[in-house]
N, C-alpha and C positions, 0 to 999 in steps of 0.2 A: 712943326718947328724943328729944325736941325736935323741932324742925322740919326739921333737915338728915338725919335718919336716917329719914325717912319713905320707905317703899317701897324700902328697901335690899335688894338681893339679895346673899346671902351666898353663893350657889353658884357654882360655876365654869363657864366656857363650854363644858366637856365635856358637860354635861348635854343638849346638843343633839345629841350623837353618838349613832345609834341602834345596836343589836345587829348590824343587817346591816352597818353601815359597818364596825364593829370586826371582824366576821368576815371581810370582804374584806381589811382591813389585815393580818390574821393571816397569810394565805396568802402575803403578801410578806416576812414577818419573816426567812426563810431565804436569800432572794435576796441574792446578792453585788452585782449591778448592776442599777439600776433607772433608767429614763428616765421624768421626770415631765413630761408635756405632752398636749395634746389631739389630737396627731397632725399639726401643721403642718409646714412645710417645714423650719423650725429644728430641730424635735424630730426628724424623720427625719434630718436632717444629723448631729445629735448621735449618734443611734444607729449611723449609718454610720461616724463618726469612732471611736466606742467599739469597734466591731466590729473595724476595722482596728488599733486599739491593742492590743486583746486578742489579736489574731492575731500581731502582732509580738512580743508578750511571751510568746507560747505558753501562753496561758491559755484553757482550754477551759471556758468558763461561759455558761449562757444569760443573756440580757438580758431582763428584765421591763420592761414598758411600762405605766405608770398613766396612763390618761386621765380619770378621773373627778375633776371639780373638788373634790369633798368629800374624796376621799382625797389628792390633791395637797396640799390646804390643811393636811391632818393633819402634813405634813411641814414646815410653815411656809413654803412655797413660794408666793409671790403672783405671780411672774412666771416664765414658762416660756420655754424649757426648763429642767428641772432634773436634775441627776446625783446619784444616791445610790450610795454605795459601802459596803458592809457597815453599812447603816442610818445612814450619816452623809451628810448634803447637803454636797456638795464644790463644786457649780456651780450658779449660778442666773442665769436670764435671758440666757444667752449660748451660743455653740456653741464650746467650747474645740477647739483643733486637735488633731490626733492626738498630737503631742508632748506638748502640755499634759495630755491625758488620760493619757498614759503616765506623766508625773510624779505625777499625782494617784493612779493606781493603785498606783504604787511607795510613795507616802507613806501611803495609807489602807488598801491591800488586803494588803500583804506584811508 
């Protein structure tokens, strides 16, 4: 209809996600703790702080690390590092202290 509806795309942005990306994401669905980042120093520091927090809280869980930008962006994270607890992004673009992470775990994990 009319000039302004020309070339209108009614599909969502998800059409660019291929089956391989979705399959990769599915393997992380059951992970309780995920670090989102490309492996930089900040990402490694976040992982270290998370390990310490888990140990102090006597939680024995693995930490997954997603490094692929396509997968990171599916969480809505545009600035790394990111921390995901039980599939909820709880920190973006900074390295929380061990105590801050313990608070996040208490709030989102238990």
